[in-house]
N, C-alpha and C positions, 0 to 999 in steps of 0.2 A: 761454189755453193750459190743458191739463189736467195737473196736477202733484200731488205729495204735499203735504199741508198739514194742520195740526192742526184738530181739531174739539172743542168744549167742550160737554159735557152740563150744561146749567144745573141740571137736577134733582139731579144728583150733586154739583155744586159746593157746598162748605160755606163759601165766602167767606174762606178762610184767607189768600189773597194770595200763597202760595208760588210759584205759576206765574208771576205777574207779576214777582216778584223774580228768578226764574230766567231769564226771557226777556231775553237780552242785546240783542235788537233793538228792544224796546219795543213789540212787536206786541200784547201782552196788557195790559189795564188792568182795574181793578176798577170796576164800575158798579153802583150800588145793591146792594153787597154780593156781587156775582157777577162771575166772571171772564169777560171778553169778548175775542174776537179783533177788534181795532179796525181793522186794515188787513192785507189779504192780502199786499200787496207788502212788508210788514215781516217776514213769517214766512218763514224760510229752509227750513223743513221738516225741520230736524235734530232737533227734539224735545227740547231741553234742559229744557223745562218738564215733560215727561211723568213722569220719576221723582220729581219733587218733589210731585206731586199725591197727597195721602193718600187720596183717595176714588176714584181711577181715572176722574175726570171728563173727562180729555183723551185722545184717541186720534188716530191718523192716518187720513186719508181721501184718496181720489183724486177730485178734482173740478176744475171749471173755476175758475181763479184767476189773478189778475194775477201776473206773474213777480216773483220776489224782486228788490227794488231796493236794492242795498247802498248806493248813493250817497244815496238818500233816508234810509236808516237812519242813516248817518253824519252827515248834515246835521241830523237830528232830535236826535241825541245831542249835537251841538255846541250846538244852541239850548238844550238842557236843562242844560248844564253850568253850575255855580254861578259867580257873578262872581268873578274872580280865580283861577279854577281850570279844570281841564279833565278829561274822563274819564281816569281812571288816576292823577290827582294825589292827594295825601294828603287834600286838602279834599274831593275828590269821593268818595273811598273811604269817608270817615266818614259820608256821607249816602247811600251806595248801598244796594241791597237792599230788603228788605221794609220799608215805612213803620213797621210795628209794632216793628221791631228797630232803628230809627234812633237813634243816640246823640244825646242832647240834654242840655243843662245847664238845669235849672229853678231859678227863684229860691227857691221854697219858703218865702218869708217870712223876716223877720229873726229870728235867735235871740235870746232874752232870758235873763237869769239866773234869772228867776222859774220855779219848778217848777209845771208845769200840774196842775190838779186832776184826780185819777184819774176817768176816765169809766167808767160801768157798761156792761158788755156787754149787748146787746139780743138776742143769739142765743138762739133758743128750742128748737133741736133739734140732734141730731148723728146721723149725719154730715151734712156739707154738700156734699161733692163729688157732682156729678151721677152720676159713674160708681159711687159707693159707696152712695148713698142707696137705700133700698128703694122698690119701686114702690107698695106700699101700707103705710101707717103711720098710727097714731092722730093724729099731729100734722098730717096733711093734712086732717082733718075740718073743713070750714068755713074753710079757711085762705086767707089772702092770700099768694100765692106770689111770691117774689122770685127771678128767674133772673138771676144776675150774672156778668160776666166777672171772672176772678181779680184782674186789675189794678185794677179800679174801687175796691176797698176801700183800696188804697194811695194812689191818686190823689186821692180825695175825702175830705177830712179828717173830715167829720161823717157818714161812711157809716152808722155804727150808728144814729144818731138819725134820719137822713133816710130811710134805706131799710130797714135790718134791723128796726127797731122795729115790732112788730105783724105781722111777716111770717115765713113759713117760708122759709128761705134755701137756694137751690141755686146752687153756683158751678162754673165750669168754664172751660176754654180750648180751643176747637176746634183751634187750631193746634198746641198742645203735646200734647193728647190724641189728635189725628189720628183722631177718630171723629165720626160724625153723631149728635148727641144727640136728634134728632127722634123716633125710635122710642120711646125710654124716656120722654121727656117726654110723648108722646102717651098712653102707658099710665098715667102718673101723673095726667094730666088726666082721662082716661076713667074710671079706677077710683076716683077720690076726689072729694069735694065741695069743689072749688076755687072760691072766690068771685071772685077777680080775679088777674091776672098783671101783674107789673111786670118788664120786662127792662131791666137797666142794663148798658151796654156802653161801651167806650172808643171814641174817634173813629177809631182806626186800622182799616184795611180788614179785617184778620184777624178782628176782632170781629163782622163781618157774619155769620160762620158761626153764632155763637150766636143772633143776632137771627133769622136765617132758620130755624134749627132750631125756635125757639119759635113762630114764625109757622106753620110746617108742622104742628107739634104741635097748635096751637089749631084749625087747619082740620080735621085728621084726627080730632080727639077727638069731633067730632059735637056739641059743646056750644057754646052761646053764652056766652062768658066775657069780661067787660070786660078790656081789656089796654092797656098803654102801654109805650113805649120811651123811655128816658132815656139821653142820650149824655154822657159825661164827657170833657173835654179832657185832654191829657197834663199840663197844668199845673193840673189840679184844679178846673175850672169846669164847671157844668152847661150844656150847649149846647142841649139840647132841653127 
């Protein structure tokens, strides 16, 4: 049948995951840092996901699609409900929504009475926010560039020594800033002598926006620059 259904522009998607969190039917999932409509019959065509998208990547189209199957949606929700709970329960509510905003209790290691030795900051420049840093600056000359998600420095204890040391640091959060960093990053790479790029992100889907912006910038810069992506878990481990 021909009906109204959403369409996702992958080029505009910044991977924030807001649409997946807003889709009550579970029709949208994050795949490789991009939002995808996984099943036509899960999409009711009401568009709860549209206003949550910060980049306008989601629109309505009229096309051939399977009819909306409410029974299948309800069955899928039931299967995804946590043990001992159900959709709508307090336990379910705690874990609902965007995975990047999910409440968790982390061990954080045992506290001791000993006072830790003060560590030296390895930061080499200011500002550090992608939105504030200039496109051209002397500190970019011959630099190893670190592009990091805001949360990574809090999650990974040795962040200064492991990542900031020897690097020029740029930080941001595509979900909170609601911008596409790729254009500015492209100009930074294009106009400066950047030797290599390290992207450090969290494991949550919304961090895919930062990784994808860096990848697009590297491609658009027209330069061959060695790069790597490192993923940090919410409990502070390096996953990649």
